[in-house]
C-alpha positions, -999 to 999 in steps of 0.1 A, spaced: 534 675 291 565 653 293 566 650 255 565 688 251 593 692 276 614 666 257 607 683 223 616 716 238 648 702 252 658 688 219 650 722 202 670 741 228 700 718 222 697 724 185 696 762 190 726 761 213 746 741 186 734 764 158 744 795 176 776 779 189 766 788 225 774 768 256 748 760 282 766 782 308 765 811 284 728 808 279 723 804 316 742 837 322 721 855 296 689 842 313 703 849 348 696 813 359 716 784 372 734 764 344 718 732 359 684 746 349 695 747 312 707 711 316 674 700 331 655 717 302 676 699 276 670 666 294 632 673 293 629 674 330 621 711 333 602 737 312 612 774 313 591 801 328 576 827 305 602 853 313 630 829 305 613 820 272 614 857 263 650 859 273 659 829 251 642 845 221 664 876 226 696 855 234 692 835 201 679 866 182 650 846 168 613 849 163 591 833 190 579 806 167 615 795 160 619 785 197 590 760 193 598 748 158 601 711 166 616 690 139 605 655 133 627 652 102 662 652 115 689 652 88 714 623 85 741 641 105 716 647 134 704 611 133 740 598 135 747 621 164 716 609 182 725 573 176 760 579 189 746 597 220 723 568 227 749 541 225 779 560 240 771 549 275 753 516 267 765 484 284 782 458 263 751 436 261 731 465 246 759 473 221 760 438 209 722 438 205 723 471 186 750 457 164 729 426 155 699 448 147 718 472 125 736 444 107 703 426 100 689 459 86 717 462 61 721 426 50 
């Protein structure tokens, strides 16, 4: 179930970006606490059925679009994901990542 929550969280984040909507705006449309949206994106919480229906309306999408999980991120998304992962990494992890990336491209 954790994997489904994580996939849903990534999809929700994609839809927010695509529709240029902030988490607080979606929370308002769903009539829920903005922290609930944050927990969904983090993969810690899964929405109730009624909130799934509200999300579909808020994004003006077909139900299957909400669960269209992408395993093939484009280059821009991959770069954003890498940046997100390393943005708060300690110096030791950054150095290790640098060595790995350098080795890949040599």
